[in-house]
C-alpha positions in Angstrom: -63.7 56.0 -142.6 -63.5 58.2 -145.6 -66.5 59.0 -147.6 -67.0 57.9 -151.2 -68.3 60.5 -153.6 -70.8 59.4 -156.2 -72.9 61.3 -158.7 -76.7 60.9 -158.9 -79.7 62.4 -160.6 -83.2 62.9 -159.4 -85.8 60.5 -160.9 -88.9 62.0 -162.4 -90.4 58.8 -163.8 -91.2 55.7 -161.8 -92.1 52.1 -162.4 -90.5 49.0 -163.9 -90.0 50.6 -167.3 -88.0 53.6 -166.0 -86.0 51.4 -163.6 -85.0 49.1 -166.5 -84.1 52.1 -168.6 -81.9 53.5 -165.7 -80.1 50.1 -165.5 -79.5 50.1 -169.3 -77.9 53.5 -168.8 -75.5 52.1 -166.2 -77.5 53.7 -163.3 -79.1 52.1 -160.2 -82.5 53.3 -159.0 -82.6 54.2 -155.3 -84.4 56.2 -152.7 -83.0 58.5 -150.0 -84.9 58.9 -146.7 -84.4 59.9 -143.1 -84.5 62.9 -140.7 -88.2 63.5 -141.4 -87.5 64.6 -145.0 -89.7 63.5 -147.9 -88.1 60.6 -149.8 -85.9 61.5 -152.8 -85.9 59.1 -155.7 -82.6 59.0 -157.5 -80.5 57.2 -160.1 -76.9 56.6 -158.9 -74.0 55.7 -161.1 -73.9 51.9 -161.2 -70.2 51.1 -161.4 -69.1 53.5 -158.7 -71.9 52.3 -156.4 -70.9 48.6 -156.9 -67.3 49.4 -156.0 -68.4 51.5 -152.9 -70.7 48.7 -151.7 -67.7 46.3 -151.4 -67.0 48.1 -148.1 -69.6 47.3 -145.5 -71.5 50.3 -144.1 -69.8 52.6 -146.5 -70.4 56.4 -146.0 -71.4 57.9 -149.4 -71.6 61.5 -150.4 -74.2 61.7 -153.2 -73.8 64.7 -155.5 -77.3 64.9 -156.8 -77.6 66.9 -160.1 -80.1 69.7 -159.3 -80.7 68.4 -155.8 -77.6 69.3 -153.7 -75.5 66.8 -151.7 -76.6 64.2 -149.3 -74.4 62.2 -146.8 -75.9 58.7 -146.7 -75.2 55.0 -145.8 -76.8 52.1 -147.7 -79.6 50.4 -145.6 -81.0 47.9 -148.1 -79.5 46.6 -151.3 -81.5 44.5 -153.8 -79.7 42.4 -156.3 -80.9 40.5 -159.4 -81.3 36.8 -158.3 -79.2 35.4 -161.3 -77.0 38.2 -162.5 -76.2 39.4 -158.9 -76.2 43.0 -160.3 -77.6 45.7 -158.1 -81.2 46.5 -159.0 -82.2 49.0 -156.2 -80.7 50.7 -153.1 -82.3 52.4 -150.1 -80.1 55.1 -148.6 -80.4 56.5 -145.1 -79.5 60.2 -144.6 -76.9 60.7 -141.8 -75.2 63.8 -140.4 -71.7 64.1 -139.0 -71.7 63.4 -135.3 -74.9 61.4 -135.5 -75.0 57.9 -134.1 -76.3 55.1 -136.3 -77.0 51.4 -135.6 -75.3 49.1 -138.1 -74.1 45.5 -138.4 -70.4 44.9 -138.4 -68.5 41.8 -139.4 -66.9 39.7 -136.6 -63.4 38.5 -137.7 -61.3 35.9 -135.8 -57.5 35.8 -135.4 -55.2 33.2 -133.9 -55.4 29.5 -133.5 -57.3 27.3 -131.1 -55.5 25.3 -128.4 -53.9 22.1 -129.8 -56.4 19.3 -130.5 -59.2 18.6 -132.8 -61.5 21.3 -131.4 -63.7 23.2 -133.8 -64.8 26.9 -133.7 -68.5 27.3 -134.1 -69.5 30.8 -135.3 -72.9 31.8 -133.9 -72.9 35.3 -135.2 -71.1 36.5 -138.3 -72.0 40.1 -137.6 -72.7 42.1 -134.4 -75.0 45.1 -134.1 -73.3 48.2 -132.8 -74.0 51.9 -132.5 -71.3 54.2 -133.9 -70.9 57.7 -135.2 -71.9 57.9 -138.8 -68.5 59.1 -140.0 -66.6 56.5 -137.9 -68.3 53.2 -138.5 -65.9 50.3 -138.1 -65.7 47.8 -141.0 -65.1 44.9 -138.7 -64.5 43.8 -135.1 -61.5 41.5 -134.5 -61.5 38.9 -131.7 -58.6 36.6 -130.7 -59.4 32.9 -130.4 -55.8 32.0 -129.6 -55.5 29.1 -127.1 -59.2 28.6 -126.6 -60.2 25.1 -125.6 -63.4 23.1 -125.9 -66.2 24.6 -123.9 -64.9 28.2 -124.2 -67.3 30.8 -125.6 -67.0 34.5 -126.5 -69.9 36.8 -125.8 -70.7 40.2 -127.2 -69.4 41.9 -124.0 -66.0 40.3 -124.6 -65.5 42.0 -128.0 -63.1 44.9 -128.0 -64.9 47.7 -129.9 -63.2 50.8 -131.4 -63.5 54.1 -129.4 -66.9 55.7 -129.8 -68.6 52.4 -130.7 -71.1 50.6 -128.3 -73.0 47.3 -128.4 -76.6 47.5 -129.6 -77.2 43.9 -128.4 -77.3 42.2 -125.0 -73.7 41.7 -123.8 -74.5 38.1 -122.9 -75.2 37.2 -126.5 -72.9 34.3 -127.6 -70.9 35.1 -130.7 -68.4 32.2 -130.9 -67.9 28.9 -129.1 -65.3 26.2 -129.2 -66.7 22.6 -129.4 -65.0 19.3 -129.1 -65.2 17.0 -132.1 -68.0 14.5 -132.2 -67.0 10.9 -131.3 -67.2 8.5 -134.2 -68.0 5.4 -132.1 -71.2 4.5 -134.0 -69.3 4.2 -137.3 -66.7 2.0 -135.5 -69.4 -0.2 -134.0 -71.0 -0.7 -137.5 -67.7 -1.8 -138.9 -67.2 -4.3 -136.0 -70.7 -5.8 -136.5 -69.9 -6.3 -140.2 -66.7 -8.3 -139.3 -68.6 -10.6 -137.0 -71.1 -11.6 -139.7 
């Protein structure tokens, strides 16, 4: 995964007023923490950050005016409840070669066995441990030919090299279920005809 470079500036004022002013200036307030360092409060360019956050677990190189460069991943993103614009971001400092624990999307491919069976998704994401500069964006699993009663557990997922599960391997991720019988509705219709 390539890193996204964004510019940022250190924040010297705090509170709602300064956060609102930053957002009016097309910046997003944030905080950088990790590795035992004191937290750094920053304002990050808003448009570039919004584009970067479209990629899950994106690796970001923050070029902080007067504060050096930090390699980070987003850990918490707060959005405005109505506008859905980004209102605050927490970043975690990472180093090349360091392992981080992240959630990765589970994506299915293929078709179930013929019939009216349905795929029930128990987990949309799976927690894995990967090197900070090689975080997978998704884990793909084949459901081709699966029949009712089949299930896929975390241990069945094929993870990219250097990535390991951070959950119990027996955790169910997907299962195939048979359609529910519609006999009660048919009985109701039959009772209506008798009357």
